[in-house]
C-alpha positions in Angstrom: 17.0 74.2 -61.0 15.8 74.6 -57.4 16.3 77.1 -54.5 17.4 75.1 -51.3 17.4 75.3 -47.7 20.8 75.0 -46.0 20.3 71.4 -44.7 19.4 70.4 -48.2 22.7 71.9 -49.3 24.3 70.3 -46.7 22.8 66.8 -48.4 24.0 68.2 -51.9 26.6 70.5 -52.2 27.1 73.5 -54.0 26.7 72.3 -57.9 23.2 72.4 -59.3 20.7 69.5 -60.0 18.3 70.5 -62.9 16.5 67.2 -63.3 13.5 66.9 -60.9 13.9 63.4 -60.2 17.5 63.3 -59.9 17.5 66.1 -57.6 14.5 64.6 -55.2 16.2 61.2 -55.3 19.7 63.1 -54.2 17.9 64.7 -51.3 16.2 61.2 -50.3 19.7 59.6 -50.6 21.6 62.1 -48.5 18.5 62.1 -45.9 18.9 58.4 -45.6 22.6 58.7 -45.1 21.8 61.1 -42.5 19.2 58.8 -40.6 21.6 56.0 -40.7 24.3 58.1 -39.0 21.7 59.4 -36.4 20.4 55.9 -35.8 23.4 54.3 -35.2 24.4 57.1 -32.7 20.9 56.5 -31.0 21.9 52.7 -30.6 25.4 53.5 -29.0 23.4 55.6 -26.5 20.6 53.3 -25.8 23.0 50.5 -25.6 25.3 52.6 -23.0 21.9 53.2 -20.8 20.9 49.5 -20.9 24.4 48.1 -20.3 25.0 46.2 -23.3 28.3 46.2 -24.6 30.3 45.3 -27.5 27.9 46.5 -30.2 29.9 50.1 -30.9 31.8 48.8 -33.8 28.8 47.7 -35.8 27.0 51.0 -35.2 30.2 52.9 -36.2 30.0 50.8 -39.7 26.4 52.1 -40.0 27.8 55.7 -39.1 30.7 55.5 -41.3 28.8 54.1 -44.4 25.9 57.0 -44.3 29.0 59.6 -44.1 30.6 58.0 -47.3 27.4 57.7 -48.7 26.7 61.5 -48.1 30.2 62.5 -49.3 29.5 60.4 -52.5 26.0 62.3 -52.7 28.0 65.8 -52.6 30.3 64.8 -55.1 27.4 63.9 -57.7 28.5 59.9 -57.5 24.9 58.8 -57.5 25.1 55.4 -58.7 28.4 54.7 -56.6 26.6 56.4 -53.3 23.7 54.1 -53.7 25.5 51.2 -54.0 27.8 51.8 -50.9 24.7 52.6 -48.9 22.8 49.5 -49.7 25.8 47.4 -49.4 26.8 48.9 -46.1 23.1 49.0 -44.6 22.2 45.7 -45.7 25.6 44.3 -43.9 25.0 46.1 -41.0 21.4 44.9 -40.5 22.5 41.2 -41.1 25.2 41.2 -38.6 22.8 42.1 -35.9 20.0 39.8 -37.4 22.2 36.6 -37.8 23.0 37.0 -34.1 20.0 39.1 -32.1 16.6 37.1 -31.0 13.5 37.4 -33.0 11.8 39.3 -30.6 13.8 42.4 -31.1 12.1 42.8 -34.7 15.5 43.5 -36.2 14.1 41.8 -39.4 11.9 44.4 -40.1 14.7 46.5 -41.8 15.1 44.3 -44.4 11.5 45.6 -45.6 13.1 49.2 -45.4 16.2 48.3 -47.4 14.2 46.9 -50.3 12.1 49.6 -50.3 15.2 52.0 -50.5 16.7 49.8 -53.1 13.9 50.9 -55.5 13.6 54.7 -54.3 17.5 54.9 -55.1 17.9 53.1 -58.1 14.1 53.5 -59.8 13.0 52.3 -62.9 16.1 53.5 -65.0 18.5 51.2 -62.9 15.8 48.8 -61.8 18.2 45.7 -62.4 20.5 46.8 -59.5 17.2 47.6 -57.6 15.9 43.9 -58.2 19.2 42.4 -57.5 19.7 44.5 -53.9 16.3 43.4 -52.9 17.2 39.7 -53.3 20.2 40.4 -51.4 18.0 41.9 -48.8 15.5 38.7 -49.0 18.7 36.3 -48.9 20.4 38.0 -45.9 16.9 37.6 -44.1 16.6 34.2 -44.7 19.9 33.2 -44.0 19.8 35.2 -40.7 16.4 33.7 -39.9 17.0 30.0 -40.9 20.4 29.3 -39.9 21.9 28.8 -36.0 25.3 29.7 -37.1 26.3 33.3 -36.3 29.2 34.9 -38.0 30.1 37.1 -35.3 30.1 36.4 -31.2 28.5 39.8 -29.3 26.4 40.1 -26.6 22.8 40.3 -27.6 19.6 42.1 -26.0 18.2 40.2 -23.0 14.5 39.2 -23.0 13.8 41.6 -20.3 14.7 44.2 -22.9 12.5 43.0 -25.6 9.6 45.5 -25.8 12.0 48.1 -25.5 14.1 47.1 -28.8 11.1 45.8 -30.5 9.3 48.9 -30.3 12.4 50.9 -31.3 13.1 48.8 -34.2 9.6 48.5 -35.6 8.8 52.2 -35.2 11.8 53.4 -36.6 11.4 51.1 -39.8 7.8 51.9 -39.9 8.9 55.6 -40.2 11.5 54.7 -43.1 9.2 52.9 -45.1 6.4 55.6 -44.9 9.1 58.0 -45.8 9.9 56.1 -48.7 6.7 55.3 -49.9 5.5 59.0 -49.7 8.6 60.0 -51.6 7.8 57.7 -54.5 4.1 58.7 -54.3 5.4 62.4 -54.3 7.6 61.9 -57.4 4.8 60.2 -59.1 2.2 62.8 -58.3 5.0 65.9 -59.7 5.4 63.8 -62.7 2.0 63.7 -63.4 1.8 67.2 -62.5 4.4 67.9 -65.2 2.7 65.9 -67.8 -0.6 67.8 -67.3 1.1 71.1 -67.3 3.1 69.9 -70.5 0.0 68.8 -72.2 -1.7 72.1 -71.4 1.1 74.2 -72.7 1.2 72.1 -75.9 -2.5 72.7 -76.7 -1.9 76.3 -76.2 1.4 76.1 -78.3 -0.9 74.2 -81.0 -3.6 77.1 -81.0 -0.9 80.0 -81.2 0.7 78.3 -84.0 -2.5 78.3 -86.0 -3.1 81.7 -85.0 0.6 82.7 -85.5 0.8 81.1 -89.1 -2.2 82.7 -90.5 -1.3 86.4 -89.2 2.5 85.9 -90.3 1.1 84.9 -93.8 -1.3 87.8 -93.5 1.1 90.4 -92.3 4.1 89.6 -94.3 2.2 89.5 -97.6 0.3 92.9 -96.9 3.3 94.8 -97.1 5.0 92.7 -99.9 2.0 93.5 -102.1 2.1 96.9 -101.0 5.5 97.2 -102.4 4.9 95.2 -105.1 1.8 97.9 -106.3 4.0 100.6 -105.6 6.5 99.4 -107.9 4.1 99.2 -110.7 3.2 102.7 -110.3 6.7 103.9 -110.0 7.2 102.0 -113.6 4.3 103.9 -115.3 4.9 107.4 -113.5 6.9 109.9 -115.5 6.6 112.5 -112.6 9.8 112.9 -110.5 8.5 114.3 -107.5 5.9 111.6 -107.5 8.5 108.8 -107.8 10.6 110.4 -104.9 7.3 110.0 -103.2 6.5 106.2 -104.0 10.2 105.5 -103.0 9.4 107.0 -99.5 6.5 104.9 -99.2 8.5 101.8 -100.2 10.8 102.3 -97.6 8.3 102.9 -95.3 6.7 99.2 -96.0 10.1 97.9 -95.7 10.8 99.3 -92.9 7.4 98.0 -91.2 8.3 94.7 -92.6 11.7 94.8 -91.0 9.9 95.5 -87.4 7.5 92.7 -88.0 10.1 90.0 -88.8 12.5 91.5 -85.8 9.2 91.1 -83.1 9.0 87.4 -84.4 12.7 86.8 -83.9 12.3 88.2 -80.4 9.5 85.9 -79.6 11.5 83.1 -81.1 14.7 83.5 -78.7 12.4 84.2 -75.7 10.8 80.9 -76.1 14.1 79.0 -76.9 16.9 80.8 -74.9 17.3 80.1 -71.3 17.1 83.1 -68.7 20.8 84.5 -68.5 21.4 86.8 -65.2 23.7 89.7 -65.1 24.3 93.0 -63.6 22.1 95.6 -65.3 22.0 99.4 -64.8 18.1 100.2 -65.9 19.1 104.0 -66.3 21.9 103.4 -68.9 19.9 100.9 -70.5 17.2 103.0 -70.9 19.3 105.7 -72.6 20.5 102.7 -75.1 17.1 102.3 -75.8 16.2 105.9 -76.5 18.9 106.2 -78.7 17.7 103.1 -80.7 14.1 104.4 -81.0 15.2 108.4 -82.2 14.3 107.4 -85.7 10.6 106.9 -84.9 7.9 109.1 -86.1 6.7 111.6 -83.6 10.2 110.8 -81.3 11.1 113.8 -79.4 7.5 115.3 -78.9 7.1 114.0 -75.6 8.9 115.1 -72.4 11.1 111.8 -71.8 11.5 111.8 -68.1 14.2 108.9 -67.2 13.8 109.0 -63.1 15.9 105.9 -62.4 19.2 106.9 -60.5 22.1 105.9 -62.1 23.3 104.0 -59.1 20.1 101.7 -59.1 21.1 98.0 -60.2 19.6 94.6 -60.6 20.4 91.1 -61.5 18.3 90.1 -64.4 18.3 89.1 -68.0 19.7 92.3 -69.9 18.4 91.3 -73.5 14.8 90.5 -72.5 14.8 93.7 -70.3 16.1 95.8 -73.3 13.1 94.4 -75.4 10.6 95.2 -72.8 11.7 98.6 -72.5 12.0 99.1 -76.3 8.1 97.6 -76.9 6.9 100.1 -73.8 8.6 102.8 -74.8 8.0 102.6 -78.5 4.3 102.2 -77.7 4.2 105.2 -75.7 6.0 107.4 -78.3 3.6 106.1 -81.1 0.1 106.6 -79.2 1.0 110.3 -77.8 -1.5 112.5 -77.8 -0.5 115.9 -79.7 -3.6 117.7 -78.1 -1.7 117.5 -75.0 0.2 120.8 -74.1 2.9 119.1 -72.3 3.0 115.3 -73.4 5.6 113.3 -71.5 7.0 109.7 -70.9 7.8 108.6 -67.7 10.0 106.0 -66.8 10.7 104.8 -63.1 12.2 101.4 -61.2 12.2 100.7 -57.5 12.8 97.1 -55.4 11.4 95.6 -52.1 12.9 92.6 -50.6 11.6 90.0 -53.1 10.8 92.1 -56.3 11.7 94.9 -58.1 9.4 97.2 -60.6 9.9 99.1 -63.6 6.8 101.6 -64.8 6.3 103.3 -68.0 3.9 105.6 -67.7 2.5 108.7 -70.6 -0.2 111.0 -71.0 -0.8 109.6 -74.4 -4.0 108.9 -76.0 -5.1 105.9 -73.6 -6.4 102.5 -74.1 -10.2 101.8 -74.1 -11.7 99.6 -71.2 -12.7 96.9 -73.7 -9.4 96.5 -75.1 -7.4 96.3 -72.0 -8.4 92.5 -70.9 -7.0 91.4 -74.8 -4.0 93.7 -74.8 -1.7 91.0 -74.1 -2.8 88.4 -76.9 -0.8 87.7 -79.5 -1.4 90.1 -82.6 -4.2 92.2 -80.6 -4.1 95.8 -81.8 -6.1 98.0 -79.5 -5.9 100.9 -81.8 -7.6 100.6 -85.4 -4.9 102.9 -86.7 -2.3 100.8 -85.1 0.5 99.8 -87.4 2.2 97.6 -85.0 3.1 93.8 -85.4 0.4 93.2 -82.6 3.3 91.2 -81.1 5.1 93.8 -79.0 3.1 93.5 -75.8 2.8 89.9 -76.2 6.5 89.7 -76.2 6.2 91.7 -72.8 3.9 89.5 -71.3 5.8 86.3 -72.6 9.1 87.7 -71.2 7.6 88.4 -67.7 6.1 85.0 -67.6 9.3 83.2 -68.4 11.3 85.3 -65.9 8.8 84.6 -62.8 6.8 88.1 -63.4 4.3 90.0 -64.5 3.0 92.6 -66.7 0.3 95.0 -65.7 -1.7 98.1 -67.4 -3.6 101.1 -66.1 -5.0 103.0 -68.7 -7.7 105.8 -69.4 -9.0 106.5 -72.7 -7.9 109.9 -73.4 -5.7 110.3 -70.1 -2.8 108.1 -70.9 -1.4 104.8 -69.9 0.8 103.3 -67.2 2.4 99.6 -68.0 4.4 98.2 -64.8 6.7 95.0 -65.0 7.1 93.2 -61.7 10.1 90.8 -61.7 11.5 88.7 -58.8 15.1 89.9 -57.3 17.7 87.4 -58.3 20.7 87.1 -56.5 23.7 86.2 -58.1 25.5 84.7 -55.1 22.8 82.9 -53.9 21.4 81.7 -57.3 22.9 78.2 -58.3 
C-alpha cells in the first residue's frame, strides 16, 4: 500500500492498490491519459495561432480518449483502460499521419504507441502488447505507403514544417524517454525487492536454526524439571515437602506457559498485518497492569502512569499491548530491592510525524556489554533471568513491522529507560 500525493490520487481514485507493479502501471496509464488531453489542447492552440482550421475534432478525439482512459483507470478497469487508450491514440495518430506531409514527423508517434503497449500490458499480457505493436506498425505502413487519405482536411503548410516537426519530435522523444524510464525503474525496483527478500530469507533461516535449538532446549528444560519433581513427589512421604513440590511444579508450568505465549506473540506479529484503530494508551496501560498483578514482586515499585487519559493515537492495539506487557513486566522483574523508592514511570508524547512511549525504572539496570545484544532473539542480559529471552526481541520486531524503532538507555545499578518510537497514522488519510 502506498502513500500518494494529491495529483496521483486524481489519477487513481480512492481505493488502495497493494501491488507495486499494478500501482506504478496505473500511475503511468493515468499520466499518459492526462498527457494525451494536454497535447490535444496544445495542438488546438497551436493550430489557432498558425491559422490551420478543421482539425479540432481529431484533437477532441484524443482528449476524449484520454478522459475515458482516466475514468476507467480510477474505476480499476485497468485492462479496459489500456485497450481504450491504445485504440483511440492509434486511431488519432493514423488520421493525421494518413494526411499530413512527411516533413511534420507525425510518424514518430507510432514509436511511442509501440512502447506504450508493452509498458501498459506488461509481460503478463504480452500477447495484447504484441498485437497493438503490430497494429501501430501496420498503421504506419498504410499511412506512409498509400496515397489515398481516409479524411480530407487542411494540412500543415511547408513554411510551418520546422515548427510542427520540432513539436512532434520533442513530444515523442519526451514520451518515449518517460516510458523507458518507467520500465527501467520497475525492473530496478523488482531487483531491489528480490535482493531484500533474499536477505530476509537468509536471516529467517538463520533465526529458524537458532529458534529450533533454543525452543527445544527451553521447552525440554522445564518438562524435565517437572518430571524430576514428580518422581521426588512419589518418593516423598512428608506432606509439607509434597506441598512445596507442587508449588515448584506450578512455577515450572507457569514459566513454560509464558514461554509458549512469547512464541505465539512472535508468530502472530510475523504473520498478521498491522491493523489500526483509535487507542487510549493510558487505559491500555491499566489493563496491562491488571494482567501482570500476579507477578512476583509486583506492587513493590511505585507505578506512575503519566499518560493523560485524553491522549489518543491510531495504532495496532494488540501489538501495543504486547509492547507494554513486555516492557512493564521486565521493569517489575528486575527491580532493585535496595532502592528506598523503587518506581516504574510510563509516559507518552507525540509530534507531527511520530509518537513515543517511554517505560523507565530505577531497577538494577543493564551492563554496557549487554545493551548491544538486548534485542536479539533468546538473549538474556541477566544471568539469573528467568524469561524466555524473546520479550525484547518481540518488541523490536513489532516496532520494525510498524515502521518504528525501540531504543534503550541504561546504567547498571541505576535503572533503565526504554523508548518506543512509532509513526503517527491518520485513519482518515490512510488508504
